[in-house]
C-alpha positions, 0 to 999 in steps of 0.5 A: 782791953777791947781790940780795935774792930775791923770793918769791911772796906768798901770802894768809892765807886761813885764820884761825889759831884760838885753841887755848889751851883745849886747853893742859891736855891730858888726860893731864898732857901740854900740848896732847895728848889721849889717848882709850882706848876699852877695846876691842881695836884700834890706837893711832892718832895725828893730829899737828898743827903740827910747824911753827908756821906750818902752820895746817891740821893745827891746824884739823883736830885742833881740830875733832876735839876740839870734835866730841868724837870718840872711838875706837870701838875702840883708842886715839886721840891728838890733838896740837898739837906745836910750840905755842910756835912757833905762838903766835908767828905773825905775819901780817906775817912769816908764815914766821918762826914755822916753829920757835923754836930748831930744826926739830922735824921734824929731831930724832927719833933716839934719840941726840938725844933722849937727849942731856941736853947738847942743849937747845931749845924743840923738843927739850924738846917732843919729849921731852914727847911721846915717851912717847906716841909710842913707844906709837903704832902708826899716825901721821898727821902733818899738814903744809903747804908753802911753795909753792903745790903739789898735796898730797903723801903722804910715806911714807919709804923702805920698802915698808911705808910705800908700801903704807900711803900707798896704802891711805889713797887720798889725796893723789894724789901720793905721795913715797917718800923717805929723809928729809932730811940735816939730821936725822930726821923724826917720820915716820921715827922709831924703829919707824915707819921700820924695815922689820921693825916693823908700826908705820907713819906718813904725812906729808901736805903738804896744800897751801900753808900758808895756802890754804883748800884745805889745811884740806880736805885736812887734814880728808879725810886725817884722816877717811880715816885714822881710818876706815881703822882703824875708829877712827870711822865716817864718820857720826861726822864732818860730811859735808864732811869726806870729799871725793870722789876726783878722780883715778882713780890715785895717782902714786908718785915715788921720791926719788933724791937731795936737792939740799943748799945748800952756800952762799947762792949758789943759784938756780933757773933758773925759778920752781918750786913742785913736781912739775914733771916733765922729760921728758929727762935733763940739763936744767939746773934750778939753779946753785950757786956757778957750777955747773949742777945738771941732771936726772940722768934722764928723767921727773925730778920736782921735790919741794918746791922752795924757797929760803925757808929757804935756808942751807948744809946745808938741802935746797932740792929733792929730785929724784924719778923718776916710778915708777908710777900706781896705780888707786885707789877709794873705801873 
């Protein structure tokens, strides 16, 4: 008989804000706001609460709306994605509001979205957002993590995605990956994930879901994203939104393989929280159904390990190889 797992309990350091005043939206889509400067430029979008318990993006988008930020050129879309999940957040069971019926960040393929036989709260919302997203040139998708880990920029598998992440200068750690076997992320949807399209997207994991620093990362990432396309100037935001760069380089990790649970009988060998780096090949990091799982190469990095959502078919950790460090500087 398997004993019940004990997970770290993180304090909820930030308040989940009331976003009901944004329910109507401004172009007929609930909780979505679109602004057109009528000047030439890119259509950029900041998306928050793809998962209902990831509050940092909600705070950043709410504040952008309250600050009446408008694009100086191009178009700007600000969205609260999975509002139904967000509204069921319960501090006594804070992981339960990740989604209502299914993970909104695993449905982004034409085959799923066009299949009228499929239905869920998340699919209905994805279909509602889709016409606007199809017009977006550059997307920032704000997320947070189950465990306390340094922020990550997740750029997908393409060279254009990596170059985009590096151009943003934050976060310090950049994860180049193929996504998840369970389904396609918004970051990889359609032209965002195609090498031959100029459209691009970056997913930022800002920190642990409820730690205050994750809000700082969400603001900083949003500000740099908007400034990089000249959508706004730094003077359009409060001074504290843009943080000084604390490290001189960004670190790039190429994910080579996911570790996917095949049963509930999976255990890590130690308490891992993310970015643990193993210098040697062959170090056992976990056991599944009695068989060891070991590092496949030297300088192996664990990317977002967590058993909180454990069930067969779910990725419990991704294994990545530390590739390079890239010098960065202020804009």
